C-alpha positions as CSV (number, residue, x, y, z in Angstrom):
1,M,-35.8,-56.7,94.4
2,I,-32.4,-58.3,93.7
3,D,-31.2,-58.1,90.3
4,I,-27.5,-59.8,89.8
5,R,-25.8,-58.7,86.8
6,K,-22.8,-61.1,87.5
7,T,-21.0,-62.9,90.1
8,Q,-17.4,-63.6,90.6
9,L,-15.6,-66.4,92.8
10,S,-11.6,-66.0,93.1
11,V,-9.6,-68.2,95.3
12,E,-5.8,-67.2,95.9
13,E,-3.1,-69.8,97.6
14,I,-0.3,-68.2,99.8
15,W,2.5,-70.4,100.2
16,H,5.0,-68.1,101.8
17,E,5.8,-64.5,102.6
18,R,9.5,-64.6,102.1
19,G,9.9,-67.2,104.8
20,A,9.6,-71.0,104.8
21,R,7.3,-72.5,102.3
22,A,4.2,-73.6,104.3
23,A,2.9,-77.3,104.1
24,T,-0.3,-76.3,103.3
25,P,-0.9,-73.0,101.6
26,L,-3.3,-70.3,103.0
27,R,-6.4,-70.1,101.0
28,V,-8.4,-66.8,100.7
29,A,-11.4,-66.8,99.0
30,T,-13.7,-63.7,97.5
31,A,-17.4,-64.0,96.4
32,L,-19.0,-61.2,95.0
33,A,-22.2,-60.3,93.1
34,I,-22.8,-56.9,91.1
35,V,-26.6,-56.2,91.8
36,R,-28.8,-53.1,90.5
37,N,-29.2,-50.7,93.2
38,P,-32.8,-50.0,93.3
39,F,-32.2,-46.6,95.2
40,A,-30.0,-45.2,92.6
41,G,-30.3,-41.6,92.1
42,R,-32.8,-40.8,94.9
43,H,-32.8,-40.9,98.5
44,E,-35.1,-43.4,100.2
45,L,-35.9,-43.5,103.9
46,D,-37.0,-47.1,104.3
47,L,-34.4,-49.2,103.2
48,L,-35.3,-52.3,105.4
49,S,-37.2,-54.4,102.8
50,F,-33.8,-54.3,100.5
51,Q,-32.1,-55.5,103.2
52,A,-34.5,-58.3,104.0
53,E,-34.0,-59.4,100.2
54,L,-30.2,-59.4,100.4
55,R,-30.3,-62.2,102.9
56,S,-31.1,-64.7,99.7
57,L,-27.8,-63.1,98.0
58,G,-26.0,-63.6,101.4
59,R,-26.9,-67.2,101.2
60,T,-25.9,-67.6,97.8
61,L,-22.2,-66.0,98.0
62,S,-21.9,-67.9,101.3
63,E,-22.7,-70.9,99.6
64,K,-20.0,-70.2,96.8
65,L,-17.4,-69.7,99.9
66,V,-18.1,-72.8,101.4
67,D,-18.1,-74.9,98.3
68,A,-14.7,-73.3,97.7
69,L,-12.8,-73.7,101.1
70,G,-15.0,-76.2,102.9
71,A,-16.8,-75.0,105.9
72,A,-14.8,-77.0,108.5
73,S,-11.5,-75.2,106.8
74,I,-12.8,-71.6,107.2
75,E,-11.1,-69.6,110.2
76,A,-11.4,-66.0,109.1
77,Y,-14.2,-64.3,107.4
78,G,-15.4,-60.5,106.4
79,K,-17.7,-58.6,104.1
80,G,-17.4,-55.7,101.7
81,A,-19.5,-53.3,99.6
82,I,-18.8,-51.1,96.9
83,V,-21.7,-48.7,96.1
84,G,-21.8,-47.2,92.3
85,E,-21.7,-43.3,92.4
86,D,-25.6,-42.8,92.1
87,G,-26.1,-44.8,95.5
88,E,-25.0,-43.9,99.1
89,L,-22.8,-45.5,101.6
90,E,-25.9,-46.7,103.5
91,H,-26.9,-48.9,100.7
92,G,-23.8,-50.8,101.4
93,A,-24.4,-50.8,105.2
94,L,-27.3,-53.1,104.3
95,W,-24.8,-55.8,103.7
96,H,-24.0,-55.9,107.6
97,E,-27.0,-57.7,108.6
98,A,-27.8,-59.8,105.4
99,G,-24.2,-61.0,104.6
100,G,-23.0,-61.7,108.0
101,W,-26.0,-63.4,109.0
102,A,-25.9,-65.9,106.0
103,L,-22.2,-66.7,106.5
104,R,-22.5,-67.1,110.1
105,E,-25.4,-69.5,109.7
106,L,-23.7,-71.6,106.9
107,L,-20.4,-71.9,109.5
108,G,-22.5,-73.1,112.3
109,G,-23.0,-70.0,114.2
110,P,-19.4,-68.6,115.2
111,K,-19.9,-65.7,117.6
112,A,-16.9,-63.1,116.4
113,I,-18.1,-60.1,114.4
114,V,-18.0,-60.4,110.5
115,P,-15.5,-57.4,109.9
116,A,-16.4,-55.1,107.2
117,A,-15.5,-52.3,104.7
118,K,-17.7,-50.2,102.4
119,T,-17.3,-47.5,100.0
120,V,-18.8,-45.7,97.2
121,G,-17.1,-46.0,93.8
122,T,-16.8,-46.6,90.2
123,L,-15.9,-49.2,87.7
124,G,-12.8,-51.2,88.9
125,T,-12.9,-49.7,92.6
126,R,-10.6,-51.8,94.8
127,L,-11.7,-52.6,98.4
128,M,-9.6,-54.6,100.6
129,V,-11.8,-56.3,102.9
130,P,-10.8,-57.2,106.4
131,L,-10.5,-60.6,107.7
132,G,-11.0,-61.7,111.6
133,H,-11.1,-65.0,113.2
134,I,-14.6,-66.5,112.9
135,H,-14.5,-67.1,116.8
136,A,-12.8,-64.5,118.6
137,A,-12.0,-61.1,117.6
138,Y,-8.7,-60.7,119.4
139,V,-7.0,-63.3,117.5
140,R,-4.1,-61.2,116.0
141,S,-2.7,-63.8,113.4
142,H,-6.0,-63.9,111.3
143,F,-6.2,-60.0,111.0
144,G,-5.8,-59.8,107.2
145,T,-7.6,-58.7,104.3
146,A,-9.1,-59.8,100.8
147,E,-9.5,-57.8,97.7
148,M,-12.8,-57.2,95.9
149,T,-12.7,-55.8,92.5
150,V,-14.6,-56.2,89.4
151,W,-13.2,-54.7,86.2
152,D,-16.5,-53.5,84.9
153,G,-18.4,-52.6,88.1
154,P,-20.1,-51.4,90.0
155,R,-21.8,-49.1,87.4
156,R,-23.3,-45.9,88.5
157,D,-26.6,-47.6,89.4
158,E,-25.2,-50.7,90.8
159,I,-23.6,-52.2,94.1
160,A,-21.0,-54.7,94.7
161,Y,-21.3,-57.1,97.8
162,A,-18.8,-59.4,98.9
163,L,-18.1,-62.2,101.4
164,V,-14.6,-63.3,102.0
165,A,-13.0,-66.1,103.9
166,A,-9.7,-67.7,104.8
167,T,-8.4,-71.0,105.7
168,G,-6.4,-69.5,108.5
169,G,-4.4,-66.8,109.7
170,R,-1.3,-65.0,108.1
171,I,1.5,-67.1,106.6
172,H,4.2,-66.9,109.4
173,S,2.4,-64.7,111.6
174,R,4.5,-63.7,114.5
175,A,2.8,-60.4,115.6
176,G,1.7,-61.8,119.3
177,G,-1.6,-61.8,120.9
178,L,-4.3,-64.0,121.5
179,A,-3.3,-67.7,119.8
180,A,-6.3,-69.1,117.8
181,S,-5.5,-72.4,120.1
182,D,-5.9,-70.3,123.2
183,I,-9.7,-69.1,122.3
184,G,-11.8,-69.8,125.6
185,G,-14.5,-67.3,125.5
186,E,-18.1,-67.9,124.1
187,D,-18.6,-64.3,123.4
188,G,-16.8,-63.8,120.2
189,L,-14.1,-61.8,121.8
190,R,-11.6,-64.1,123.5
């Protein structure tokens, strides 16, 4: 059921945010795929078979992120979906389980939620995908975003699914809150 038209991997390096230059840049990667929407133009009650099929795409995109950044380096993650105009927002919601499961598995089972964003859009739609710390949702320094966009997608009958990851928190983070070094719980929250 997964008909991939194209994939894209982008990696940005952030050295500073007007402050001192970091010794090592923050690296933020986005891996995405444009796939045909099998439900475009119609309402389908049972979407779960497609969700199950999306797990293979989740694994593929997760592997691209791990190859780009290294599993041990990833401290923040997120996921996003842009559904073409002939689809429903619910078609993007199928990515919650399929994308999040695959990324968590490759990273050794972190407990924090994989933050998500989804929308219905057209060619070139930009979606800012939220990032959060992989082990504790309350680590403010790792609240960030990664952009997902493709100049020629999604077309009306397509969906863009993406996974994003970062090697750390925001450069020059100073908004307080729980520090990554102070994570103590095992529940994905603190």
